[in-house]
N, C-alpha and C positions, 0 to 999 in steps of 0.2 A: 533498451525496450525490447527485448526479444527473448526467447526460450521456450523450452517446454519442461512442463514438471509433473509429478503425480504425488499421491498420498493414499493412505490406507493405515488400519489398525497396525498391522503387522510390520509396515514400511515406519510409523513412529517408533516401532520398538528397535528395529535393528538397524534404521537410519539409511536404509535402501528405498528406491522409488520402486513403486509396483503397478501403481494404477494406469498411468498415462500411456508408457511403450512397451513394448514386447518386442522390439528388433535387438538383439543381442548379436554383437561380433564374437563369435567362437574362432573364426578363421581369419587371420589379420589379413589374409592375400584378398580377401573380400571387400577389405576395406572400402574401395571406390564403386560397391555394387548398389549403395544406397546413400542418400543425402545425410543419414544420421543415424548414430547408433545410442540406445540408451545403457544407463547404468554401466558405465564405462571404468573399469578399475583402474587404478594408477599402481605403475609398478615403482618399488621403492626408489630406483634410480629417477624416475620422471619425477616424484614429488622432491627429491632432492635438488634435482636441476632447477625445478620452478621456485623453491627456496633461494638459491643461488641467484636467480634472475632478480628476484623482488631485493634482495639483500643489494645488486649490483645497484639496481635503478633506483634506491631509496639513499644513495650515499650523499648525493647532490640536492639539497633541498633548496625550494623555491625562495627567494628572499622574504624579509619580513613586510616590506612596504607593498610587494606584490601580494603577496598572502592577505593584507588587509582590504587590498582592493579587490580581490573575488569575493570576500566576505560582505564588504559594502555595497557593491555593485552586483552582487549576485542574480538581482532580479534584471537586471540591464543583459547579462550575460545569456539568461533564459530567454528573454524575449526576442534577442536577435536570433536565438536556435529556432524559436517557432516562426517568426519571420522568414527565414530562410527556408524552412520544411514545410510549415502551414500542414494542410491535412495530407500530404503527401508522405507523412512520416506516419500515418494511421496504417495500423497492422490489426489484420481480423483477429484478435486472440480466442482463438478455436477450443483454446483448453480451459477456459474459465470455468466452466459449468462440470466440467469431469474431476479439475483438481478442486474446485471450491464448491461443493454442492449445496453451500450453506448460501449461496446467490440465488438459490430457488426459493423463494419466498412460502410458497405453498407447502412444501415440504419442511423446512426449517421452523416455521411457527407451530407445526404440529410437534418437531421434537422439542423446542422450546416449551411447549406447554406440557408435555409428558415428562420433562425436567423438573419444572415448577412444581408439579403435582407431586411429585415424590417427596417433596420438602414441605415441612410445617410452615403455617404462615408466620411463625415467629422468627422464622428465619431469614425474612426478607426485611431488609433495613426499615427500621421504624418510621423513616422519614416518608414512607411509599403509604399510601392509604389503603389500597387494594388492588384486586386483578380484575381485569376485565374478561369476557368471556372467551377470548382467544387467549388467554393465560399469560397476556402483555401487560407489564406493569402500567398504571395507570399514575400520571405524574400528580404530584402534590401542589396544589395552586399556590403560586409565590405572589408576591406584589412585585408589579413591573411599571414601566414608564408607559404614556399612553399611544405610544408610537407602536404600530402593528405592521409586521410585513404580511401576515396572513398568508392563505394558499393562493399564490398568483394566479391569475388566469391569462395574463398576457407577458410575452417576454420583455424584461428590464430593457430601455435602450441600451444598446452596447457601450456608449460615450459615458455613461453614468458608472461613477467609481461604486462600487457596491462594497467595497471593503470600507471607504468612508464613511457610508450609510450605517454599517454595522459596528463600527468603532466604540461608539457611546451607548449601544442599546442593549438594556437589560432584557433579557430572554424570558418571556412567561411561559408557564407550560401549555396554556391554549391559543398562545398567539406567537407562532412562528412558522417559516415554510413548512408544508407537510404535518402540520399539527394534527389533521385529520386521518392521518395514514396510521395503520397498526404495524406495519413492518418498515424499517428504515435503515438504508444502506448510505454511507458515507465514503468516497472515496478521496485519500488525500493525494495530491500529486495526479489530476486527472489527465494533464496533458490536453492532449486535443478530442479526447473521449474514446480513448482506445479499449477501455474497461465499461465504461458508462452506457455507451449506445449498445453494444451487445447485452447488456443486461436489459435496458429498456425495452429492446426490440424481442427479447427471448421471452421475458416475463410480463406477460398483460392483465396481471393479477391487479384490480383497482387499490387494493390496499398498500400496495408498495410505491414508496417514495424513496427518490434518489439524490441524494447531495454529492456536489462535486468541486473539490477546490483545486487550485494552482497558486505557485508564487508567482506565474506569468500571468501579467492581464492580457497579452497577445493570446495565450492559450485559451484562456477564459472566454476572450471574445469569439474565438474558432468555435469553440463548445455552443455558445449561444447564438452563433448565425448557423450553425449546421442544420440543415432540412428535419433531422430528426430529433432535435431539441425540442422537448414539450415540456411548457413551464408548469402544467397542471400536474407534471410526474416528476420534476427534476428541478434543482434550485442549484445553477452553478455560482462561483462566486472566487474571489481572489483572496487569498490568504497567506500569511508567512507562518509556516509551521513553526518557526522559531521565536516567532514574537510573545512573549508572555503578557503584553498589554493587550492582544487582540482577541475579542471572544470568537466561539463558533456562534452559528445563528441558530443553535438548537441548546436546549436545557440539558443539565447533567441527568444520566440516566436515562437517555432517551433512543439511544440508537442499538439495531438488533447487530449490525455488522460495520466494520470498519476496515476499510482495504488501503494496503499500501504497497504499492507493486513498482519497485525500482524506484523509489523515492526517499527513503531513511537514507540511503547510501549519498544522496545528493548534498545533505547539510554537514555542518563541521561536528564533529565527534563529541565534542566538549557539550553539543545542545542535544544530543538525542535523548538522553534520559527523560530531562524536563516536557521535550515534545510528547515522547511516548506517556507520561504521568497524564498530562493535559486529556490526550485522547483518551486513556483509559477511564477519566472520570465521564466521560459521555457516553460510554456502554451502557445499557441496562445489565442487570444481573443477570448473566448467563449468555450476555452479548459476545460475540467473537471478533477478535482482531486477527486480520490475514494478512500476511506479508511474503513476498517473493522479491528477493535481493541478489547481488552478487556475492560471490564466495571467495575465499581467499585463494589464491593461486587460479583465478579465471584467466582465459586468454587475454581479454582486456588489460589486468594487471599486470600481465608479463609483456605485454607490447608497450608498456610507458618506457620512454627514455630518460637518462638522466636528465635532473633539471625540472622533471615534473612533479615531483613528489613534495607534498606539503607536510607532512608527517606521518609518523607509521602508517601503512597500507591506504592513505588518503593521498589522491592526486589529481590534478588539473588537467583538463584536456586543452586540445589546442585552441578551441572555441572559448574557453575561459569556464565553462561548467566544471563541477567538481564529481568525485565518487570516490566512495570508500569501499573495502572488499571484506566481508564480514566473516568471522567463525559462528560456528552454532552456540558455543559458550557465550559470546559476546551477546548474542540475540537472545539468549535465554534470560542471562541477568537484566538485559533492558525490560523485559515484558514482566518478569518475576518481580523485578524492583518495584514495577509500576502497579504490582497487586493482581496480576494473571496468573493464571493456572496452565500448564502446557497440555496440549493436546496433539501437538506435532511440531517436529522439529526436525528436518531432515537434509542430508546433502543431495543435490541431482548432478552428478556428472555425465556430462553428455558429449558425443563427439559429432561434431558435425563436419559434412566434407563436402570440398569444392570439387566435383568430379572433371569439371573443365580444364581446371588449372593444376589438379592431383596435388590440392591442399587438404591438410586436416588441423581442426581447429578444436582445442578440448575447451568446453565451457563448464563452469562451477557455480551452480546457484544454491540458493537456500531457500527453502519455503517453510514457513511457520503458521500455525495455528495456535492462539492463546484465548483462553476464555475468561472473561470476567466472574469470580464465584458468585452464586446466590447469595452469600452474605459477604458484603465486599468489606475488604481490609484495608481499602484506601478512604482517606478520608473525603 
């Protein structure tokens, strides 16, 4: 859960990061003069060595019995992780608003209004009745149960299982947390709030509402008990990204932004596509899905030992949590298959330096932005 990225129109075209960092290593003799260097180019020899290392640590696979355990008890391993680290694992993601200006609601609402105004009303799916004054889609009324979560004014008791409450709840357009908001953000895999709290602290717009969920009930409990948690502006809940039978506490076509930061890599590859498909249906036309995750041949992948590989480019850590290392093409396929359009898909290669120990660490991350078309291609 670390790293620094950037974006920009030119960067999206050439695949190189330009926005965040401007510290480039031109003289190798100066490598230990700073803690990190941006946009580091790999030599052919370095790339070949990384490929050989991955081939080597992938030769011995985890036995099937243990693989089943890691899948069935995944929530246990993540709960144990957060019980150990708690809020001590929190890091200030100062790069959030540089890399993802979409998280600034006042600016993005104007952008979406302009985008919608350029298209005829007939291009909006027929199931949506109209647009409000801010250019955002008003949800069509649907029949729903008499149970209403409403816009909470008091934090739910930590001991209550929010997931169980929502399991059989039919979400109605005017009866869900944050229903009065005009700009809604969901972070999937929120951990202890590394992203959610900076958003809430930076954006005071009363029209903003932030949802956050995590597989770990321990992580969600840490979010709910954080002094910065404001239930009038935020709703934290337990959710399994891979569970097809569990619903999100919002109706379809209701979210402006969905954030996935180092979370998609934690689930089994075979379940990734359906997870993205379900999230895509929650986005409003014109809404954005933002991702940052591990790239192929990242330092973390090269450090795995034999016997930790579950499947190709998918590994288990010593604590039982799992991680996958993506290519740009793999992520593009996941998002476009879900009916989203590419705005950005770039690789960030960064050299981190431990000057005290005279160590160099080559990190590889991928950053993506994909938009839901105004005329949705998904059912």
